Every structure is written in C-alpha cells, then in structure tokens.
C-alpha positions, 0 to 999 in steps of 0.5 A, spaced: 504 126 471 510 120 471 514 124 476 508 125 480 507 118 481 514 116 482 514 121 488 508 118 491 511 111 490 517 113 494 512 116 500 510 109 501 516 107 505 514 114 509 507 114 511 508 120 516 511 124 510 505 121 505 500 124 510 504 131 511 505 131 503 497 130 502 496 136 506 501 140 502 497 138 496 490 139 498 492 147 498 496 147 491 490 149 487 483 151 486 480 150 478 475 154 476 473 161 476 473 166 482 467 169 484 466 176 484 459 179 485 455 182 479 456 190 479 450 194 478 453 199 473 447 204 473 445 204 481 451 210 482 448 214 477 441 213 479 442 215 486 443 222 486 438 224 481 433 221 485 434 222 492 441 225 493 448 223 494 448 222 502 451 218 506 446 217 512 448 210 514 450 211 521 448 206 526 442 210 528 439 210 522 440 203 521 436 202 528 430 206 525 430 202 519 430 196 523 424 198 527 421 203 522 414 201 524 415 204 531 414 211 528 407 210 528 407 210 536 402 204 536 402 199 541 397 194 538 401 194 532 408 193 536 405 187 540 402 184 533 409 184 530 412 181 536 408 175 536 409 174 529 417 174 529 415 168 535 409 165 532 409 166 524 409 159 520 413 162 514 419 165 519 419 158 522 420 155 515 425 160 514 429 158 521 429 151 519 432 152 512 437 156 515 438 150 520 438 145 514 443 149 510 448 149 517 448 142 517 449 141 510 455 146 510 458 141 516 457 135 511 461 139 505 467 141 510 467 133 512 469 132 505 476 135 507 478 129 511 479 122 510 472 120 506 473 112 508 474 110 515 472 103 516 473 098 521 472 090 519 472 085 524 470 078 524 470 071 529 469 064 527 468 058 532 469 051 529 469 044 532 471 038 528 470 030 530 473 024 527 470 017 528 472 011 526 477 009 520 484 007 521 486 013 526 484 014 533 477 018 534 479 025 536 475 032 537 478 039 536 475 046 537 478 053 535 476 060 534 479 064 528 478 071 529 481 078 525 480 085 525 482 091 520 482 098 519 481 101 512 482 108 510 481 112 504 483 119 503 481 123 496 486 129 496 483 135 494 489 137 489 484 141 485 480 144 490 474 141 488 472 139 496 474 146 497 469 149 492 464 145 495 465 148 502 465 155 498 458 153 495 455 150 502 458 156 505 454 161 500 448 157 500 448 157 508 449 165 508 443 165 502 438 161 507 440 166 513 438 172 508 432 169 505 430 168 513 432 176 514 427 177 508 422 173 511 422 178 517 421 184 512 415 181 509 412 179 515 413 186 518 410 189 512 405 184 511 403 185 519 402 193 518 399 193 512 393 189 514 393 192 520 392 199 517 388 197 512 383 194 518 383 201 521 382 204 514 376 199 513 373 200 521 373 208 519 370 207 512 364 203 516 364 209 521 363 214 516 358 210 512 354 209 519 354 216 520 352 218 514 346 212 514 344 216 520 343 223 517 340 220 511 335 216 515 333 222 519 332 226 512 328 220 509 324 219 515 322 227 515 321 226 507 316 221 509 312 225 514 312 231 509 309 226 504 304 223 508 302 229 510 301 231 503 306 237 503 310 234 498 311 230 492 313 222 492 319 224 488 323 227 494 320 220 498 323 215 493 330 219 492 331 220 499 329 212 500 334 210 495 340 214 497 338 211 504 339 204 502 344 205 497 349 207 503 346 202 507 348 197 502 355 199 503 356 196 510 356 189 509 361 189 504 365 193 508 364 188 514 366 182 509 373 186 507 374 187 515 373 180 517 377 177 511 383 182 513 382 180 520 383 173 518 389 174 514 392 177 520 390 171 524 394 167 519 400 171 519 400 170 527 398 163 526 392 163 530 385 160 527 380 165 524 377 169 529 377 175 535 383 179 535 384 182 542 389 187 539 385 190 534 380 193 539 385 197 544 382 203 546 387 208 543 386 206 536 380 211 534 383 214 529 389 213 524 396 215 525 398 222 522 405 220 519 410 226 519 413 227 513 419 223 510 425 226 507 427 222 501 434 226 501 436 222 507 434 215 503 441 212 500 440 208 494 445 203 496 441 201 501 438 197 495 444 192 495 443 191 502 436 188 502 436 181 504 433 178 498 438 182 494 444 179 498 440 172 498 440 173 490 448 175 491 450 169 495 446 164 490 450 167 485 456 165 489 454 158 491 453 157 483 460 160 482 463 155 486 459 149 482 463 151 476 470 149 479 467 142 482 465 140 475 471 143 472 475 138 477 472 132 473 477 134 468 483 132 472 485 125 476 483 124 483 489 122 487 488 118 493 492 115 499 489 109 501 491 105 508 490 098 511 491 096 518 489 088 520 490 083 524 488 076 525 489 070 529 486 063 532 486 059 538 490 053 535 496 051 538 503 054 535 498 058 530 502 065 529 498 071 529 498 075 523 498 083 522 499 088 516 500 095 515 499 098 508 499 105 505 500 107 498 497 112 493 492 111 488 488 115 482 483 115 478 482 119 471 476 119 467 480 120 460 475 118 455 468 122 457 466 123 451 464 131 452 460 129 458 465 133 463 465 139 458 457 139 457 457 139 465 461 145 465 457 148 460 450 147 464 453 150 471 456 156 467 449 157 464 446 156 471 451 161 474 449 166 468 442 165 469 443 167 477 447 173 475 441 176 470 436 174 476 440 178 481 440 184 476 433 183 475 432 183 483 436 190 483 432 193 478 425 190 481 427 193 488 429 200 485 422 200 482 419 199 488 422 204 492 421 209 487 413 207 486 413 207 494 416 214 494 412 217 489 406 214 492 408 218 498 409 224 495 402 224 491 398 222 497 400 227 501 399 232 496 392 229 496 391 229 504 390 237 504 386 238 498 381 232 500 381 236 507 379 242 504 374 238 500 371 235 506 370 241 509 367 244 503 362 239 502 360 239 510 359 246 509 355 245 503 350 240 507 349 245 512 347 251 507 343 246 503 339 244 509 338 251 511 335 253 504 331 247 504 327 249 510 326 256 508 324 253 502 329 256 497 331 250 494 328 243 493 330 237 496 334 234 491 340 239 493 340 236 500 341 229 497 346 232 492 350 235 499 349 228 503 352 225 497 358 229 497 359 229 504 359 222 504 364 221 498 369 226 500 369 223 507 370 216 505 375 218 499 379 222 505 380 216 509 382 212 504 387 216 501 390 217 508 390 209 509 393 209 502 399 214 505 400 209 511 401 203 506 405 207 502 410 209 508 410 201 509 411 200 502 417 204 502 421 201 508 419 194 505 422 196 499 428 199 503 429 192 506 428 195 513 424 191 518 429 185 520 434 184 525 440 179 526 438 174 531 442 167 533 440 161 530 436 158 536 432 165 536 429 164 529 426 158 532 420 157 536 421 153 543 415 148 540 420 147 534 426 146 538 423 141 543 420 137 537 427 137 533 431 135 540 426 129 541 427 126 534 435 127 533 441 129 536 442 136 534 449 137 539 449 144 541 446 147 534 440 149 538 443 151 545 449 154 544 451 161 543 455 158 537 449 157 533 449 165 532 448 167 525 454 170 523 454 177 519 453 177 512 460 179 508 462 183 503 465 178 497 470 180 493 475 176 488 481 173 491 486 167 488 482 162 492 476 163 490 471 167 494 473 171 500 469 174 506 471 181 509 468 186 513 
C-alpha cells in the first residue's frame, strides 16, 4: 500500500496522467462472487418422463404460445384481452415499475463518474466612511468576489460501483420480466373469467329449460289431482322438484354478476354491463381441439417470465455481496480544486489556484460490521436461490396439474355426452310409460332430475376442460409479448408523467425499447449477458 500511495503522490504534478491512471485503476479488479444462474438438476430428467424430449421451439411455436387464446377463435375474447393490455391497472403499475428501475439504473451508472462536481461563488460589496479625528474624512467602496470548482472522484478500484450497476441492471431486467409475467396472468384471468361467464350462462339456460319441463309436469299433475284422478303425493313431489330447480337460478345469476364484475375490474371499468359478453356468436362453448402434450418442452418452464424474474433477482442480490465486500478495502479518490478571487480595490492582485491530489479512507476498525454485512447479503442471496428453485418446482406442478386436468376432463366429455343422451332417452320412455299407465309419476320425476343433473354436469365439465387449457398455457408462461417501454404505459399515464417531470426521451424515443432478456453465465467480471 505504501508503494501505491507513493505512485499517486508522483501523479500530483501530472493531472492528465492522474485521470488516465484513474480510468485504468477502475478496471483493475472486481471483488465479490461471480454470478451463475442456479441449476435445476431435476428438470432434464423430468422432461422426457412426462412429455418427451422434443425441441419444438421454433418461432412459429413461440408465436402460438404468445397468442394462445386465439385457438378459441372467439372475437369477443380477443377484444377483451386487447383492451386489458391497454387499460388494466396492474399492467400499468408493472410498466411504471419498469420505468422506475430504468431510472434507478441510470442513477447507479452515474456513480462511475466524478461524484462531487461543485461550483462555488460569492461576491461582497462594502463601503467604508471615515469622519473626524486627525485624518481627513474619506469614503471608500469595494467589491470582493471569488469563484471555484471542486471535484471529487472515488475511483472504482474494487468494483463497488460496477457491482452497483450490475445489481441495478439485473433489477431492471427483473422488472421487465415481472411486467411480462403480469401479461401472462392478466391474459389467463381474462380468458378464465370469460369462459366461466359463458359456462354459467349455459348452466342458467339448462336450468330454465328444465324449469319449463318440470313446470309443465307440475301443472299436469295439478290438473289430474284436481280432477280426482291421482293422489296429492304426485302433485307435491312435482311441485317440490320444480321449485328446487327454480331456486338454483338466483344463485347462478349471482355468480354470473360476480364474474362479470371481476372482468370489469381487469378491464379497469366500473361494475356493470359489458357489451362484448352479449355477442351473437357466443351461443355455445368452444370445442378445444386435442393438445399434443408431446409437443410441449419442459424447458419452457425456465423461460416463464416469473422464473426469469426470480433469476434476475438472484443476480441482483449476488452483486450486493461484492458491494458489501468492497468495504474491506480503502476508498481511493482523486480530489481537485480550481478557484479564482479578486476585488475592485486599486492595485489589488487577483488570485487563482489549481490543485489536484489523491485521498483515501479506510475503515480499519469496523468491529465485525463489514463481515456481518457480507453475511447478511449472502444469506439473502441464498434465500433467493432457494426461492428460485421453489418457483421452478411450483411451475412444474402447475404444468403437470393442468396437463392431467386436460386429459381427464377430455375423457369425461365423451362419457358425459353418452350419459346425457341416456338420461334424455330415459325421460322420453318414462313419460310414455306414465301416460300409458305402466309406471308411476315418480319415474318421470327421477328421469327429469337425471336429465338436469347430467346435462349440467356435462356443461360444467366442458367449462373445466377449457379452464384446464387456459391453466396449461398460463403454466407454460404463454400470453405475453416483448414491448417497447412506451407501450407498457397508457397515453393517460404518459401524459400525467410528462406534465409533472422531465422524462427526457424515456417516454417518446425508440431508445426506450425494452431489451431482450438474455441468458446469464459466469465470467471474470461478474455477470455477463449473451444471446
């Protein structure tokens, strides 16, 4: 350290060489661990066992994954998702967080340059008067002025500021991934609520249809009873079944309104009427073509936006360890001063001063504070690593649950279709036998109940099948697209931001395009980014 201080002292007489040496020193070393993305060891063995080892990652496949909801061929759904992208408040908040982290990245990058740049100036006007005494009276006025420029530059000798930029850079990419993950969630929620609304509508239609059938049966038994041709038992049973089915409608209508209000919230609309839900082409639930699970590579899991965000958070915290470790070493700075002073007094000389030199501070006695801070940062890093592993496990579970749900609900579709056909045939036979006097009215009531139950169950299962498809694409991280930063905010928000603060070109220029999230690897300098 003595030799280094001597060298810096020699450079005082050569300020140009001192600045050049400062740049060289800034790139000398970077303390702290180099980041490497956590490895998910079980993923490679899990993939072929469940879905098969296929490399279907073509651009066409990625496009279909990004716009998966179009497979339903439902224009109303397309309109709702497009509006949600433009108006959803959670998406707007995520876009603002990207803008915030971009500004924080600029703050961190500024620390690589001189941190203190201060201009000082002052001027004093004075007037003196002398009256009486032995000397003659005299009035005198003067103006004294001075100005100066101070410069302080802590050299990034140990890479502390470089690590700060790495941390802020990773945090920026994490915010981008979180915004993309919000697109995934909003897309899935819109589709899920939309088809839940459609399913409830069909359940209400089934209930009303069965209410009409049971009402006719009730009216017939009432007329037969009043004519004295049958007992009151058939009348009361028919009435009870009719009223029981009628009572299901208010609860379904309540669920329908709640679902519609949930959709309104996602669209940033007040609760109320949604015109897109009353399109004429929505009379039936869509038929989802079979999805070949062999074409879904499991490595899509680690490309999910939320998984990428978790990885970037790990990278950001890894750099914090280096920042904390840099406190072990002295802070080496270049300090400069340029000043000039003078006055209006006759024969007074103007003075100027130029000075530059090194300085350093070193926390020699920290009583374990630095070591404990490093341990704190390392513990936080390991927590994020474990959280990343947990996130991948949760993602795998979601994919597997959705895949199994698709398979099982598809199996039930054919079974329930046969059950509906059988129950309807049973009702026809029960009505015929009752009219011909071969069986009692209880058979008719049982057959009506069976038709209602089987038909509703078939519709519910079809809705569950559609929701399972939605869940699968959500679990695979589908439903987002890379957007420029300016497109992540609505015109309303951009207008408000511009009125309040000078954002430069961040809200207008193509330079605000969100860069692609890159793979991360270990390098000597810490964190690298590559395609």
